[in-house]
C-alpha positions as CSV (number, residue, x, y, z in Angstrom):
1,X,148.2,65.8,110.4
2,X,146.3,68.5,112.3
3,X,148.5,71.2,110.8
4,X,147.7,69.9,107.3
5,X,143.9,70.1,108.1
6,X,144.4,73.7,109.3
7,X,146.2,74.7,106.1
8,X,143.6,73.1,103.9
9,X,140.8,74.7,105.9
10,X,142.5,78.1,105.8
11,X,142.9,77.8,102.0
12,X,139.3,76.8,101.5
13,X,138.0,79.7,103.6
14,X,140.4,82.1,101.8
15,X,139.1,81.0,98.4
16,X,135.5,81.4,99.6
17,X,136.2,84.9,100.8
18,X,138.0,85.9,97.7
19,X,135.1,84.5,95.6
20,X,132.6,86.8,97.4
21,X,132.9,90.0,95.5
22,X,131.4,93.2,96.8
23,X,129.7,94.0,93.5
24,X,127.7,90.8,93.8
25,X,126.3,91.9,97.1
26,X,125.5,95.4,95.7
27,X,123.6,93.9,92.8
28,X,121.0,92.2,95.0
29,X,117.7,93.9,94.4
30,X,114.7,94.0,96.8
31,X,111.6,91.9,96.0
32,X,108.7,94.1,95.2
33,X,105.1,93.0,96.1
34,X,102.4,95.5,95.3
35,X,99.0,94.7,96.8
36,X,95.9,96.6,95.9
37,X,92.6,95.8,97.6
38,X,89.2,97.2,96.7
39,X,86.6,98.5,99.1
40,X,88.9,98.9,102.2
41,X,89.1,101.8,104.6
42,X,92.4,103.3,105.5
43,X,92.4,101.7,109.0
44,X,90.9,98.4,108.1
45,X,94.1,96.5,108.6
46,X,96.3,96.3,111.7
47,X,99.4,98.2,110.4
48,X,97.2,101.3,109.9
49,X,95.6,101.1,113.3
50,X,92.7,98.8,112.5
51,X,91.2,96.4,114.9
52,X,91.1,93.5,112.4
53,X,93.8,90.9,113.0
54,X,96.0,90.9,109.9
55,X,99.4,89.5,111.0
56,X,100.7,88.6,107.6
57,X,99.9,92.0,106.0
58,X,101.2,93.7,109.1
59,X,104.5,91.8,108.8
60,X,104.8,92.8,105.1
61,X,104.1,96.4,106.1
62,X,106.6,96.3,108.9
63,X,109.4,95.2,106.6
64,X,108.4,97.1,103.6
65,X,107.1,100.4,102.2
66,X,103.6,101.6,103.1
67,X,101.6,104.3,101.3
68,X,100.3,106.9,103.6
69,X,99.1,109.6,101.1
70,X,97.7,107.6,98.2
71,X,94.3,108.9,97.2
72,X,91.9,106.6,95.4
73,X,88.7,107.1,93.5
74,X,85.3,105.6,94.2
75,X,85.8,103.3,91.3
76,X,88.8,100.9,91.3
77,X,89.8,101.3,87.7
78,X,91.2,104.9,87.9
79,X,93.0,104.1,91.2
80,X,94.5,100.9,89.6
81,X,95.6,102.8,86.5
82,X,97.2,105.5,88.7
83,X,99.0,103.0,90.9
84,X,100.3,100.9,88.0
85,X,101.5,103.9,85.9
86,X,102.3,106.6,88.4
87,X,100.1,109.0,86.4
88,X,97.0,110.9,87.3
89,X,94.2,108.6,86.2
90,X,93.0,111.0,83.4
91,X,96.5,111.1,81.9
92,X,96.4,107.3,81.8
93,X,92.9,107.6,80.0
94,X,91.0,105.8,82.8
95,X,88.9,108.6,84.2
96,X,86.1,106.3,85.3
97,X,85.4,102.7,84.4
98,X,86.7,100.6,81.5
99,X,83.9,101.7,79.2
100,X,84.2,104.3,76.5
101,X,82.4,107.5,77.4
102,X,83.3,109.4,74.2
103,X,86.2,111.6,75.4
104,X,89.9,111.0,75.3
105,X,90.4,110.8,79.1
106,X,87.3,108.6,79.5
107,X,87.9,106.1,76.7
108,X,88.2,103.3,79.2
109,X,91.4,101.8,77.9
110,X,94.8,102.3,79.4
111,X,96.7,104.7,77.2
112,X,99.3,103.1,75.0
113,X,101.6,106.0,76.1
114,X,101.3,105.0,79.7
115,X,104.3,103.0,80.9
116,X,103.4,100.6,83.7
117,X,105.5,99.8,86.7
118,X,105.9,96.2,85.3
119,X,107.5,97.6,82.1
120,X,109.9,99.7,84.0
121,X,110.9,96.9,86.3
122,X,111.3,94.5,83.3
123,X,113.8,97.0,81.8
124,X,115.7,96.9,85.1
125,X,116.0,93.1,85.0
126,X,113.1,92.1,87.1
127,X,110.7,89.3,86.3
128,X,107.1,90.5,86.9
129,X,103.8,88.7,87.7
130,X,100.3,89.9,88.0
131,X,97.5,88.1,89.6
132,X,93.7,88.7,89.8
133,X,92.0,91.7,88.5
134,X,93.7,93.8,85.7
135,X,90.7,96.0,85.2
136,X,92.4,98.8,83.2
137,X,91.4,97.6,79.7
138,X,88.0,96.8,78.4
139,X,86.8,93.2,78.8
140,X,85.1,93.1,75.4
141,X,88.2,93.9,73.4
142,X,89.7,91.0,71.4
143,X,93.0,92.8,71.6
144,X,93.2,92.7,75.4
145,X,96.5,91.0,76.0
146,X,98.6,92.2,79.0
147,X,101.7,90.6,77.5
148,X,101.4,92.6,74.3
149,X,99.6,95.8,75.5
150,X,100.9,97.3,78.8
């Protein structure tokens, strides 16, 4: 009886191991969480040497990727456009705030030619989610629809 149990157990383990294909493990993708915060200094959080206790952010930073050479503007809109598109903010048409200032690079609306990180990730099979402040298209526009436009 004991031998029968060993045979059955061995068969079950063998089937489980055979069922685990290497290509399934290789297809596992990392989770991506992109956090942008306004009005913070470089060393305001612990992982960058700050004195403020930020254990959750520090834990995310310890196990993730940190930016060490990202330059931002005094206004959040251009920095946000650059971070989300990988473009220089003027190339994304957000040179200042989301109000039209009469020139192409200052029209205050994210260029329809600017591909966002969300669009690239979606093409790679990721599901994306955005929370809080979009701030790269004008608030007054009736056509503002992040699911349709960028």
